[in-house]
N, CA, C and O atoms as a CHARMM CRD file, in Angstrom:
* protein
*
  348
    1    1 MET  N    -20.22000   7.83200 -18.55900 PROA 1      0.00000
    2    1 MET  CA   -19.38100   7.63400 -17.39500 PROA 1      0.00000
    3    1 MET  C    -19.18300   6.13600 -17.19200 PROA 1      0.00000
    4    1 MET  O    -20.13800   5.36600 -17.29300 PROA 1      0.00000
    5    2 ALA  N    -17.97300   5.72500 -16.91300 PROA 2      0.00000
    6    2 ALA  CA   -17.68100   4.31400 -16.67600 PROA 2      0.00000
    7    2 ALA  C    -18.39900   3.84400 -15.41600 PROA 2      0.00000
    8    2 ALA  O    -18.46800   4.58500 -14.43600 PROA 2      0.00000
    9    3 PRO  N    -18.93100   2.63000 -15.42800 PROA 3      0.00000
   10    3 PRO  CA   -19.70300   2.16900 -14.27000 PROA 3      0.00000
   11    3 PRO  C    -18.87800   2.07600 -12.99900 PROA 3      0.00000
   12    3 PRO  O    -19.42600   2.17400 -11.90100 PROA 3      0.00000
   13    4 GLU  N    -17.56800   1.88800 -13.12700 PROA 4      0.00000
   14    4 GLU  CA   -16.73200   1.76700 -11.93700 PROA 4      0.00000
   15    4 GLU  C    -16.74200   3.03300 -11.08800 PROA 4      0.00000
   16    4 GLU  O    -16.57900   2.97200  -9.86900 PROA 4      0.00000
   17    5 VAL  N    -16.93200   4.17100 -11.73200 PROA 5      0.00000
   18    5 VAL  CA   -16.85700   5.42200 -10.98300 PROA 5      0.00000
   19    5 VAL  C    -18.21900   5.91800 -10.51200 PROA 5      0.00000
   20    5 VAL  O    -18.31100   6.93900  -9.83000 PROA 5      0.00000
   21    6 VAL  N    -19.27000   5.19800 -10.87600 PROA 6      0.00000
   22    6 VAL  CA   -20.60900   5.56200 -10.41400 PROA 6      0.00000
   23    6 VAL  C    -20.76900   5.06000  -8.98700 PROA 6      0.00000
   24    6 VAL  O    -20.32700   3.96200  -8.64900 PROA 6      0.00000
   25    7 LEU  N    -21.38900   5.85500  -8.17800 PROA 7      0.00000
   26    7 LEU  CA   -21.52000   5.49800  -6.77200 PROA 7      0.00000
   27    7 LEU  C    -22.95500   5.25000  -6.38300 PROA 7      0.00000
   28    7 LEU  O    -23.88600   5.69500  -7.05300 PROA 7      0.00000
   29    8 CYS  N    -23.12000   4.53200  -5.28700 PROA 8      0.00000
   30    8 CYS  CA   -24.44900   4.13400  -4.81600 PROA 8      0.00000
   31    8 CYS  C    -25.41100   5.29900  -4.65300 PROA 8      0.00000
   32    8 CYS  O    -26.58100   5.17500  -5.01400 PROA 8      0.00000
   33    9 GLU  N    -24.95800   6.42100  -4.12400 PROA 9      0.00000
   34    9 GLU  CA   -25.91900   7.50600  -3.89800 PROA 9      0.00000
   35    9 GLU  C    -26.49500   8.04400  -5.19500 PROA 9      0.00000
   36    9 GLU  O    -27.59300   8.60000  -5.19500 PROA 9      0.00000
   37   10 THR  N    -25.77900   7.89300  -6.29900 PROA 10     0.00000
   38   10 THR  CA   -26.33700   8.34400  -7.57300 PROA 10     0.00000
   39   10 THR  C    -27.42100   7.39700  -8.06900 PROA 10     0.00000
   40   10 THR  O    -28.27200   7.79700  -8.86300 PROA 10     0.00000
   41   11 PHE  N    -27.40400   6.14100  -7.61100 PROA 11     0.00000
   42   11 PHE  CA   -28.47100   5.20100  -7.96200 PROA 11     0.00000
   43   11 PHE  C    -29.76800   5.56700  -7.25500 PROA 11     0.00000
   44   11 PHE  O    -30.85300   5.28400  -7.76500 PROA 11     0.00000
   45   12 ARG  N    -29.66700   6.18400  -6.10300 PROA 12     0.00000
   46   12 ARG  CA   -30.84000   6.50100  -5.27900 PROA 12     0.00000
   47   12 ARG  C    -31.38700   7.89500  -5.54700 PROA 12     0.00000
   48   12 ARG  O    -32.16700   8.41700  -4.75100 PROA 12     0.00000
   49   13 ASP  N    -30.99700   8.48700  -6.63200 PROA 13     0.00000
   50   13 ASP  CA   -31.44600   9.82900  -7.00700 PROA 13     0.00000
   51   13 ASP  C    -31.04200  10.89400  -6.00300 PROA 13     0.00000
   52   13 ASP  O    -31.67000  11.95000  -5.93500 PROA 13     0.00000
   53   14 ASN  N    -30.00300  10.63100  -5.22600 PROA 14     0.00000
   54   14 ASN  CA   -29.46100  11.68100  -4.36900 PROA 14     0.00000
   55   14 ASN  C    -28.70700  12.66000  -5.26200 PROA 14     0.00000
   56   14 ASN  O    -28.16400  12.26100  -6.29300 PROA 14     0.00000
   57   15 PRO  N    -28.66600  13.91000  -4.89000 PROA 15     0.00000
   58   15 PRO  CA   -27.99200  14.88900  -5.74900 PROA 15     0.00000
   59   15 PRO  C    -26.49300  14.59800  -5.86900 PROA 15     0.00000
   60   15 PRO  O    -25.85500  14.11600  -4.93200 PROA 15     0.00000
   61   16 TYR  N    -25.96600  14.90000  -7.02400 PROA 16     0.00000
   62   16 TYR  CA   -24.53700  14.73800  -7.28500 PROA 16     0.00000
   63   16 TYR  C    -23.79900  15.86500  -6.57100 PROA 16     0.00000
   64   16 TYR  O    -24.15100  17.03500  -6.72200 PROA 16     0.00000
   65   17 ASP  N    -22.77900  15.51400  -5.79500 PROA 17     0.00000
   66   17 ASP  CA   -21.95100  16.54500  -5.17100 PROA 17     0.00000
   67   17 ASP  C    -20.49900  16.09200  -5.15200 PROA 17     0.00000
   68   17 ASP  O    -20.15700  15.05900  -5.72800 PROA 17     0.00000
   69   18 PHE  N    -19.65900  16.85400  -4.49900 PROA 18     0.00000
   70   18 PHE  CA   -18.22500  16.59200  -4.51300 PROA 18     0.00000
   71   18 PHE  C    -17.86000  15.25700  -3.88300 PROA 18     0.00000
   72   18 PHE  O    -16.78500  14.73000  -4.17000 PROA 18     0.00000
   73   19 LYS  N    -18.71400  14.68800  -3.03400 PROA 19     0.00000
   74   19 LYS  CA   -18.40600  13.39700  -2.41400 PROA 19     0.00000
   75   19 LYS  C    -18.35300  12.28600  -3.46300 PROA 19     0.00000
   76   19 LYS  O    -17.61300  11.31500  -3.30300 PROA 19     0.00000
   77   20 VAL  N    -19.13100  12.42700  -4.52900 PROA 20     0.00000
   78   20 VAL  CA   -19.07200  11.46200  -5.62900 PROA 20     0.00000
   79   20 VAL  C    -17.71300  11.56700  -6.32200 PROA 20     0.00000
   80   20 VAL  O    -17.15900  10.55700  -6.75600 PROA 20     0.00000
   81   21 ASP  N    -17.18000  12.76700  -6.42500 PROA 21     0.00000
   82   21 ASP  CA   -15.86200  12.95300  -7.03300 PROA 21     0.00000
   83   21 ASP  C    -14.76700  12.29300  -6.19800 PROA 21     0.00000
   84   21 ASP  O    -13.78700  11.79200  -6.75000 PROA 21     0.00000
   85   22 ILE  N    -14.92300  12.28700  -4.87800 PROA 22     0.00000
   86   22 ILE  CA   -13.95600  11.61500  -4.00200 PROA 22     0.00000
   87   22 ILE  C    -13.96700  10.11500  -4.29700 PROA 22     0.00000
   88   22 ILE  O    -12.91100   9.49200  -4.41000 PROA 22     0.00000
   89   23 TRP  N    -15.18100   9.53000  -4.42200 PROA 23     0.00000
   90   23 TRP  CA   -15.30300   8.11000  -4.79000 PROA 23     0.00000
   91   23 TRP  C    -14.59200   7.86000  -6.12600 PROA 23     0.00000
   92   23 TRP  O    -13.81100   6.91600  -6.24900 PROA 23     0.00000
   93   24 SER  N    -14.86200   8.69500  -7.11000 PROA 24     0.00000
   94   24 SER  CA   -14.25700   8.53300  -8.43800 PROA 24     0.00000
   95   24 SER  C    -12.73100   8.60000  -8.36700 PROA 24     0.00000
   96   24 SER  O    -12.04200   7.87200  -9.08100 PROA 24     0.00000
   97   25 LEU  N    -12.21000   9.46900  -7.51200 PROA 25     0.00000
   98   25 LEU  CA   -10.76200   9.55200  -7.32700 PROA 25     0.00000
   99   25 LEU  C    -10.22100   8.23200  -6.79000 PROA 25     0.00000
  100   25 LEU  O     -9.19100   7.75200  -7.26300 PROA 25     0.00000
  101   26 GLY  N    -10.89400   7.64200  -5.81500 PROA 26     0.00000
  102   26 GLY  CA   -10.45700   6.34900  -5.27400 PROA 26     0.00000
  103   26 GLY  C    -10.41300   5.26900  -6.34300 PROA 26     0.00000
  104   26 GLY  O     -9.45900   4.49200  -6.40900 PROA 26     0.00000
  105   27 ILE  N    -11.44100   5.21800  -7.18000 PROA 27     0.00000
  106   27 ILE  CA   -11.47800   4.23900  -8.27100 PROA 27     0.00000
  107   27 ILE  C    -10.34400   4.50500  -9.25800 PROA 27     0.00000
  108   27 ILE  O     -9.69000   3.57200  -9.72300 PROA 27     0.00000
  109   28 THR  N    -10.11300   5.76700  -9.57400 PROA 28     0.00000
  110   28 THR  CA    -9.04200   6.12900 -10.50600 PROA 28     0.00000
  111   28 THR  C     -7.67700   5.73800  -9.95000 PROA 28     0.00000
  112   28 THR  O     -6.81600   5.27700 -10.69900 PROA 28     0.00000
  113   29 LEU  N     -7.46900   5.91400  -8.65100 PROA 29     0.00000
  114   29 LEU  CA    -6.19500   5.52400  -8.03700 PROA 29     0.00000
  115   29 LEU  C     -5.98100   4.01700  -8.12500 PROA 29     0.00000
  116   29 LEU  O     -4.86500   3.56400  -8.38200 PROA 29     0.00000
  117   30 ILE  N     -7.04200   3.23500  -7.91200 PROA 30     0.00000
  118   30 ILE  CA    -6.91900   1.78300  -8.07500 PROA 30     0.00000
  119   30 ILE  C     -6.54400   1.45700  -9.51700 PROA 30     0.00000
  120   30 ILE  O     -5.68600   0.61000  -9.76400 PROA 30     0.00000
  121   31 GLU  N     -7.18500   2.12500 -10.45900 PROA 31     0.00000
  122   31 GLU  CA    -6.87700   1.86900 -11.87100 PROA 31     0.00000
  123   31 GLU  C     -5.42600   2.23300 -12.19400 PROA 31     0.00000
  124   31 GLU  O     -4.75900   1.49200 -12.91600 PROA 31     0.00000
  125   32 PHE  N     -4.93300   3.33700 -11.68500 PROA 32     0.00000
  126   32 PHE  CA    -3.53000   3.70500 -11.90100 PROA 32     0.00000
  127   32 PHE  C     -2.59800   2.65200 -11.29900 PROA 32     0.00000
  128   32 PHE  O     -1.61000   2.26300 -11.92200 PROA 32     0.00000
  129   33 ALA  N     -2.91400   2.19400 -10.09000 PROA 33     0.00000
  130   33 ALA  CA    -2.04900   1.24900  -9.38700 PROA 33     0.00000
  131   33 ALA  C     -2.05900  -0.13300 -10.03300 PROA 33     0.00000
  132   33 ALA  O     -1.03300  -0.81300 -10.05300 PROA 33     0.00000
  133   34 GLN  N     -3.19100  -0.54700 -10.55300 PROA 34     0.00000
  134   34 GLN  CA    -3.34300  -1.91800 -11.04800 PROA 34     0.00000
  135   34 GLN  C     -3.41100  -2.00200 -12.57500 PROA 34     0.00000
  136   34 GLN  O     -3.50700  -3.09700 -13.12800 PROA 34     0.00000
  137   35 ILE  N     -3.36400  -0.88300 -13.24400 PROA 35     0.00000
  138   35 ILE  CA    -3.41800  -0.78400 -14.71000 PROA 35     0.00000
  139   35 ILE  C     -4.81200  -1.08000 -15.26000 PROA 35     0.00000
  140   35 ILE  O     -5.04100  -0.89700 -16.45500 PROA 35     0.00000
  141   36 GLU  N     -5.72700  -1.52100 -14.44500 PROA 36     0.00000
  142   36 GLU  CA    -7.10300  -1.79500 -14.86600 PROA 36     0.00000
  143   36 GLU  C     -8.04700  -1.35400 -13.75400 PROA 36     0.00000
  144   36 GLU  O     -7.67700  -1.38900 -12.58100 PROA 36     0.00000
  145   37 PRO  N     -9.25000  -0.94500 -14.10400 PROA 37     0.00000
  146   37 PRO  CA   -10.20100  -0.56000 -13.05900 PROA 37     0.00000
  147   37 PRO  C    -10.69700  -1.78400 -12.29900 PROA 37     0.00000
  148   37 PRO  O    -10.61600  -2.90200 -12.80900 PROA 37     0.00000
  149   38 PRO  N    -11.20300  -1.58900 -11.10000 PROA 38     0.00000
  150   38 PRO  CA   -11.78400  -2.71600 -10.38100 PROA 38     0.00000
  151   38 PRO  C    -12.93000  -3.31700 -11.19400 PROA 38     0.00000
  152   38 PRO  O    -13.65500  -2.60300 -11.88700 PROA 38     0.00000
  153   39 ASN  N    -13.08100  -4.61300 -11.10100 PROA 39     0.00000
  154   39 ASN  CA   -14.17700  -5.34200 -11.75800 PROA 39     0.00000
  155   39 ASN  C    -14.13200  -5.23100 -13.27800 PROA 39     0.00000
  156   39 ASN  O    -15.16800  -5.35700 -13.93200 PROA 39     0.00000
  157   40 HSD  N    -12.96400  -5.00100 -13.84600 PROA 40     0.00000
  158   40 HSD  CA   -12.85100  -4.83200 -15.29800 PROA 40     0.00000
  159   40 HSD  C    -13.31500  -6.05400 -16.08500 PROA 40     0.00000
  160   40 HSD  O    -13.66700  -5.94300 -17.25900 PROA 40     0.00000
  161   41 GLU  N    -13.31600  -7.21800 -15.44000 PROA 41     0.00000
  162   41 GLU  CA   -13.69900  -8.44100 -16.13400 PROA 41     0.00000
  163   41 GLU  C    -15.21900  -8.61700 -16.23700 PROA 41     0.00000
  164   41 GLU  O    -15.69200  -9.53300 -16.91000 PROA 41     0.00000
  165   42 MET  N    -15.97100  -7.75600 -15.58200 PROA 42     0.00000
  166   42 MET  CA   -17.43600  -7.85300 -15.57600 PROA 42     0.00000
  167   42 MET  C    -18.05600  -6.94200 -16.62800 PROA 42     0.00000
  168   42 MET  O    -17.43600  -5.98300 -17.08800 PROA 42     0.00000
  169   43 THR  N    -19.27900  -7.26000 -16.99400 PROA 43     0.00000
  170   43 THR  CA   -20.03100  -6.37400 -17.88500 PROA 43     0.00000
  171   43 THR  C    -20.40900  -5.11400 -17.10400 PROA 43     0.00000
  172   43 THR  O    -20.49300  -5.15800 -15.87600 PROA 43     0.00000
  173   44 PRO  N    -20.63700  -4.00500 -17.78300 PROA 44     0.00000
  174   44 PRO  CA   -21.00400  -2.77000 -17.08000 PROA 44     0.00000
  175   44 PRO  C    -22.22600  -2.92800 -16.16700 PROA 44     0.00000
  176   44 PRO  O    -22.24300  -2.37300 -15.06800 PROA 44     0.00000
  177   45 MET  N    -23.23800  -3.66700 -16.59800 PROA 45     0.00000
  178   45 MET  CA   -24.42600  -3.84200 -15.76000 PROA 45     0.00000
  179   45 MET  C    -24.09600  -4.61400 -14.48400 PROA 45     0.00000
  180   45 MET  O    -24.59700  -4.27900 -13.41000 PROA 45     0.00000
  181   46 ARG  N    -23.26300  -5.63800 -14.59600 PROA 46     0.00000
  182   46 ARG  CA   -22.87200  -6.39600 -13.39600 PROA 46     0.00000
  183   46 ARG  C    -22.05900  -5.52000 -12.44400 PROA 46     0.00000
  184   46 ARG  O    -22.19900  -5.62500 -11.22600 PROA 46     0.00000
  185   47 VAL  N    -21.21700  -4.66300 -12.99900 PROA 47     0.00000
  186   47 VAL  CA   -20.43700  -3.75500 -12.15100 PROA 47     0.00000
  187   47 VAL  C    -21.38100  -2.84400 -11.36800 PROA 47     0.00000
  188   47 VAL  O    -21.20000  -2.65000 -10.16600 PROA 47     0.00000
  189   48 LEU  N    -22.37300  -2.29100 -12.03300 PROA 48     0.00000
  190   48 LEU  CA   -23.33300  -1.41500 -11.34900 PROA 48     0.00000
  191   48 LEU  C    -24.03500  -2.14800 -10.21500 PROA 48     0.00000
  192   48 LEU  O    -24.20900  -1.58800  -9.13200 PROA 48     0.00000
  193   49 LEU  N    -24.43700  -3.38200 -10.44700 PROA 49     0.00000
  194   49 LEU  CA   -25.09400  -4.16800  -9.39800 PROA 49     0.00000
  195   49 LEU  C    -24.12900  -4.47700  -8.26100 PROA 49     0.00000
  196   49 LEU  O    -24.50000  -4.40100  -7.09000 PROA 49     0.00000
  197   50 LYS  N    -22.90400  -4.82000  -8.60000 PROA 50     0.00000
  198   50 LYS  CA   -21.91800  -5.14500  -7.57100 PROA 50     0.00000
  199   50 LYS  C    -21.61800  -3.93400  -6.68900 PROA 50     0.00000
  200   50 LYS  O    -21.48400  -4.06900  -5.47300 PROA 50     0.00000
  201   51 ILE  N    -21.51500  -2.77100  -7.28900 PROA 51     0.00000
  202   51 ILE  CA   -21.24500  -1.56200  -6.50900 PROA 51     0.00000
  203   51 ILE  C    -22.33200  -1.36000  -5.45900 PROA 51     0.00000
  204   51 ILE  O    -22.04400  -0.97400  -4.32700 PROA 51     0.00000
  205   52 GLN  N    -23.56900  -1.62000  -5.83300 PROA 52     0.00000
  206   52 GLN  CA   -24.68200  -1.42900  -4.90300 PROA 52     0.00000
  207   52 GLN  C    -24.68300  -2.45000  -3.77600 PROA 52     0.00000
  208   52 GLN  O    -25.00900  -2.10900  -2.63900 PROA 52     0.00000
  209   53 LYS  N    -24.32300  -3.69900  -4.07100 PROA 53     0.00000
  210   53 LYS  CA   -24.54200  -4.79200  -3.12800 PROA 53     0.00000
  211   53 LYS  C    -23.29500  -5.27800  -2.40100 PROA 53     0.00000
  212   53 LYS  O    -23.41400  -6.00200  -1.41300 PROA 53     0.00000
  213   54 SER  N    -22.12300  -4.91100  -2.85100 PROA 54     0.00000
  214   54 SER  CA   -20.88500  -5.46000  -2.29200 PROA 54     0.00000
  215   54 SER  C    -20.08500  -4.39900  -1.55600 PROA 54     0.00000
  216   54 SER  O    -20.38400  -3.20600  -1.61500 PROA 54     0.00000
  217   55 ASP  N    -19.06700  -4.86800  -0.86600 PROA 55     0.00000
  218   55 ASP  CA   -18.12400  -3.94400  -0.24200 PROA 55     0.00000
  219   55 ASP  C    -17.42600  -3.14200  -1.33500 PROA 55     0.00000
  220   55 ASP  O    -17.36300  -3.58000  -2.48400 PROA 55     0.00000
  221   56 PRO  N    -16.90600  -1.97700  -0.98500 PROA 56     0.00000
  222   56 PRO  CA   -16.19600  -1.17600  -1.98600 PROA 56     0.00000
  223   56 PRO  C    -14.96700  -1.92600  -2.50700 PROA 56     0.00000
  224   56 PRO  O    -14.42200  -2.78000  -1.80700 PROA 56     0.00000
  225   57 PRO  N    -14.53600  -1.61600  -3.71200 PROA 57     0.00000
  226   57 PRO  CA   -13.31900  -2.25400  -4.22500 PROA 57     0.00000
  227   57 PRO  C    -12.10400  -1.82300  -3.40900 PROA 57     0.00000
  228   57 PRO  O    -12.12000  -0.80400  -2.71900 PROA 57     0.00000
  229   58 SER  N    -11.06000  -2.62700  -3.50900 PROA 58     0.00000
  230   58 SER  CA    -9.81300  -2.30100  -2.81400 PROA 58     0.00000
  231   58 SER  C     -8.64600  -2.74100  -3.68900 PROA 58     0.00000
  232   58 SER  O     -8.83000  -3.41300  -4.70300 PROA 58     0.00000
  233   59 LEU  N     -7.46800  -2.35800  -3.28800 PROA 59     0.00000
  234   59 LEU  CA    -6.26700  -2.74900  -4.02100 PROA 59     0.00000
  235   59 LEU  C     -6.07000  -4.26000  -3.91700 PROA 59     0.00000
  236   59 LEU  O     -6.21700  -4.83200  -2.83700 PROA 59     0.00000
  237   60 GLU  N     -5.73800  -4.90600  -5.03200 PROA 60     0.00000
  238   60 GLU  CA    -5.55900  -6.35800  -5.04100 PROA 60     0.00000
  239   60 GLU  C     -4.31200  -6.78500  -4.28100 PROA 60     0.00000
  240   60 GLU  O     -4.30700  -7.84900  -3.66100 PROA 60     0.00000
  241   61 GLN  N     -3.26900  -5.98800  -4.31500 PROA 61     0.00000
  242   61 GLN  CA    -2.02700  -6.30000  -3.61000 PROA 61     0.00000
  243   61 GLN  C     -1.64300  -5.10700  -2.73400 PROA 61     0.00000
  244   61 GLN  O     -0.73400  -4.35100  -3.07700 PROA 61     0.00000
  245   62 PRO  N     -2.32500  -4.94000  -1.62100 PROA 62     0.00000
  246   62 PRO  CA    -2.06700  -3.75400  -0.79500 PROA 62     0.00000
  247   62 PRO  C     -0.63600  -3.66000  -0.27200 PROA 62     0.00000
  248   62 PRO  O     -0.15900  -2.56400   0.02200 PROA 62     0.00000
  249   63 SER  N      0.05200  -4.79000  -0.15300 PROA 63     0.00000
  250   63 SER  CA     1.42700  -4.75600   0.36200 PROA 63     0.00000
  251   63 SER  C      2.40000  -4.06600  -0.59900 PROA 63     0.00000
  252   63 SER  O      3.50300  -3.69800  -0.19600 PROA 63     0.00000
  253   64 ARG  N      2.00700  -3.88900  -1.85500 PROA 64     0.00000
  254   64 ARG  CA     2.86400  -3.19000  -2.82500 PROA 64     0.00000
  255   64 ARG  C      2.86000  -1.68300  -2.59900 PROA 64     0.00000
  256   64 ARG  O      3.69700  -0.97300  -3.15700 PROA 64     0.00000
  257   65 TRP  N      1.93800  -1.19400  -1.79700 PROA 65     0.00000
  258   65 TRP  CA     1.72300   0.23700  -1.65000 PROA 65     0.00000
  259   65 TRP  C      1.89400   0.64800  -0.19700 PROA 65     0.00000
  260   65 TRP  O      1.78000  -0.17600   0.71100 PROA 65     0.00000
  261   66 SER  N      2.16500   1.91200   0.01200 PROA 66     0.00000
  262   66 SER  CA     2.36600   2.41700   1.37200 PROA 66     0.00000
  263   66 SER  C      1.06200   2.36600   2.16400 PROA 66     0.00000
  264   66 SER  O     -0.03100   2.33100   1.59800 PROA 66     0.00000
  265   67 LYS  N      1.20600   2.36200   3.47100 PROA 67     0.00000
  266   67 LYS  CA     0.03000   2.39700   4.34300 PROA 67     0.00000
  267   67 LYS  C     -0.78400   3.65700   4.06800 PROA 67     0.00000
  268   67 LYS  O     -2.01400   3.61100   4.05200 PROA 67     0.00000
  269   68 ALA  N     -0.10800   4.77100   3.85300 PROA 68     0.00000
  270   68 ALA  CA    -0.80800   6.03200   3.58400 PROA 68     0.00000
  271   68 ALA  C     -1.64600   5.93400   2.30600 PROA 68     0.00000
  272   68 ALA  O     -2.77900   6.41500   2.27200 PROA 68     0.00000
  273   69 PHE  N     -1.09800   5.31600   1.25700 PROA 69     0.00000
  274   69 PHE  CA    -1.84300   5.16200   0.00500 PROA 69     0.00000
  275   69 PHE  C     -3.03900   4.23700   0.20800 PROA 69     0.00000
  276   69 PHE  O     -4.14300   4.54200  -0.24100 PROA 69     0.00000
  277   70 ASN  N     -2.82300   3.10900   0.88400 PROA 70     0.00000
  278   70 ASN  CA    -3.92000   2.18500   1.17500 PROA 70     0.00000
  279   70 ASN  C     -5.02200   2.87300   1.96500 PROA 70     0.00000
  280   70 ASN  O     -6.20200   2.71800   1.65400 PROA 70     0.00000
  281   71 ASP  N     -4.64200   3.63100   2.98200 PROA 71     0.00000
  282   71 ASP  CA    -5.63100   4.33400   3.80700 PROA 71     0.00000
  283   71 ASP  C     -6.39000   5.37700   2.99200 PROA 71     0.00000
  284   71 ASP  O     -7.60600   5.51300   3.13100 PROA 71     0.00000
  285   72 PHE  N     -5.68000   6.10700   2.14900 PROA 72     0.00000
  286   72 PHE  CA    -6.32100   7.13900   1.32700 PROA 72     0.00000
  287   72 PHE  C     -7.36500   6.52000   0.40400 PROA 72     0.00000
  288   72 PHE  O     -8.48900   7.01300   0.31000 PROA 72     0.00000
  289   73 VAL  N     -6.98800   5.43100  -0.28100 PROA 73     0.00000
  290   73 VAL  CA    -7.92400   4.76200  -1.19000 PROA 73     0.00000
  291   73 VAL  C     -9.12900   4.24000  -0.41100 PROA 73     0.00000
  292   73 VAL  O    -10.26900   4.42100  -0.83900 PROA 73     0.00000
  293   74 ALA  N     -8.88700   3.59900   0.72100 PROA 74     0.00000
  294   74 ALA  CA    -9.99300   3.05000   1.51600 PROA 74     0.00000
  295   74 ALA  C    -10.94200   4.15000   1.98100 PROA 74     0.00000
  296   74 ALA  O    -12.16000   3.97200   1.94400 PROA 74     0.00000
  297   75 LYS  N    -10.40300   5.27100   2.41200 PROA 75     0.00000
  298   75 LYS  CA   -11.25700   6.37500   2.87500 PROA 75     0.00000
  299   75 LYS  C    -12.03300   7.00400   1.72400 PROA 75     0.00000
  300   75 LYS  O    -13.18000   7.41600   1.90100 PROA 75     0.00000
  301   76 ALA  N    -11.42100   7.08000   0.55400 PROA 76     0.00000
  302   76 ALA  CA   -12.11300   7.64400  -0.61100 PROA 76     0.00000
  303   76 ALA  C    -13.26800   6.75800  -1.05300 PROA 76     0.00000
  304   76 ALA  O    -14.22300   7.24100  -1.66200 PROA 76     0.00000
  305   77 LEU  N    -13.18900   5.45900  -0.75100 PROA 77     0.00000
  306   77 LEU  CA   -14.19400   4.50900  -1.21700 PROA 77     0.00000
  307   77 LEU  C    -15.17800   4.07500  -0.12900 PROA 77     0.00000
  308   77 LEU  O    -15.79400   3.01500  -0.24000 PROA 77     0.00000
  309   78 VAL  N    -15.32400   4.87400   0.90300 PROA 78     0.00000
  310   78 VAL  CA   -16.36300   4.60300   1.90400 PROA 78     0.00000
  311   78 VAL  C    -17.71300   4.82500   1.23300 PROA 78     0.00000
  312   78 VAL  O    -17.94600   5.86600   0.61900 PROA 78     0.00000
  313   79 LYS  N    -18.60200   3.83700   1.35400 PROA 79     0.00000
  314   79 LYS  CA   -19.87900   3.92900   0.63600 PROA 79     0.00000
  315   79 LYS  C    -20.81400   4.99500   1.20300 PROA 79     0.00000
  316   79 LYS  O    -21.56500   5.61800   0.45300 PROA 79     0.00000
  317   80 ASP  N    -20.77600   5.20500   2.49400 PROA 80     0.00000
  318   80 ASP  CA   -21.64900   6.20500   3.11600 PROA 80     0.00000
  319   80 ASP  C    -21.06500   7.59700   2.85900 PROA 80     0.00000
  320   80 ASP  O    -19.99800   7.91700   3.38200 PROA 80     0.00000
  321   81 PRO  N    -21.74100   8.42100   2.07000 PROA 81     0.00000
  322   81 PRO  CA   -21.17600   9.73600   1.74400 PROA 81     0.00000
  323   81 PRO  C    -20.96900  10.62200   2.96500 PROA 81     0.00000
  324   81 PRO  O    -20.10700  11.50100   2.94600 PROA 81     0.00000
  325   82 GLU  N    -21.73400  10.41100   4.01400 PROA 82     0.00000
  326   82 GLU  CA   -21.54800  11.21200   5.23000 PROA 82     0.00000
  327   82 GLU  C    -20.22600  10.89200   5.91900 PROA 82     0.00000
  328   82 GLU  O    -19.68400  11.72900   6.64100 PROA 82     0.00000
  329   83 LYS  N    -19.70400   9.69000   5.70300 PROA 83     0.00000
  330   83 LYS  CA   -18.45100   9.26700   6.33100 PROA 83     0.00000
  331   83 LYS  C    -17.24900   9.41300   5.40100 PROA 83     0.00000
  332   83 LYS  O    -16.10800   9.25200   5.83300 PROA 83     0.00000
  333   84 ARG  N    -17.49500   9.71300   4.14200 PROA 84     0.00000
  334   84 ARG  CA   -16.42800   9.89000   3.16200 PROA 84     0.00000
  335   84 ARG  C    -15.77400  11.25100   3.37000 PROA 84     0.00000
  336   84 ARG  O    -16.46700  12.22600   3.65800 PROA 84     0.00000
  337   85 PRO  N    -14.45100  11.33500   3.22900 PROA 85     0.00000
  338   85 PRO  CA   -13.79100  12.62900   3.43700 PROA 85     0.00000
  339   85 PRO  C    -14.18600  13.66900   2.38700 PROA 85     0.00000
  340   85 PRO  O    -14.70100  13.34600   1.31700 PROA 85     0.00000
  341   86 THR  N    -13.93100  14.89000   2.72900 PROA 86     0.00000
  342   86 THR  CA   -14.17400  15.99200   1.80000 PROA 86     0.00000
  343   86 THR  C    -12.86700  16.33900   1.10100 PROA 86     0.00000
  344   86 THR  O    -11.80500  15.82600   1.45200 PROA 86     0.00000
  345   87 SER  N    -12.95800  17.19800   0.13100 PROA 87     0.00000
  346   87 SER  CA   -11.74400  17.60500  -0.58500 PROA 87     0.00000
  347   87 SER  C    -11.07400  18.66600   0.17300 PROA 87     0.00000
  348   87 SER  O    -10.02800  19.16000  -0.24800 PROA 87     0.00000
């Protein structure tokens, strides 16, 4: 699995559930929009560390996209799984 789509709760040995898939969808949407995944310039290990310690990734040029798309991506990438939307 690409490090960009791995989420913090999987680092803490929390069980894998559909909320992780929502995070992965947000990352995939950024990759579709920008042609590259977030943090593509980093090594996989640095990406894993950044995911744990930094704010979630976001679109580099949000003005290119609709408010609805920006909001959807932001909600999909909420780090707290309890606050992340369901499918």
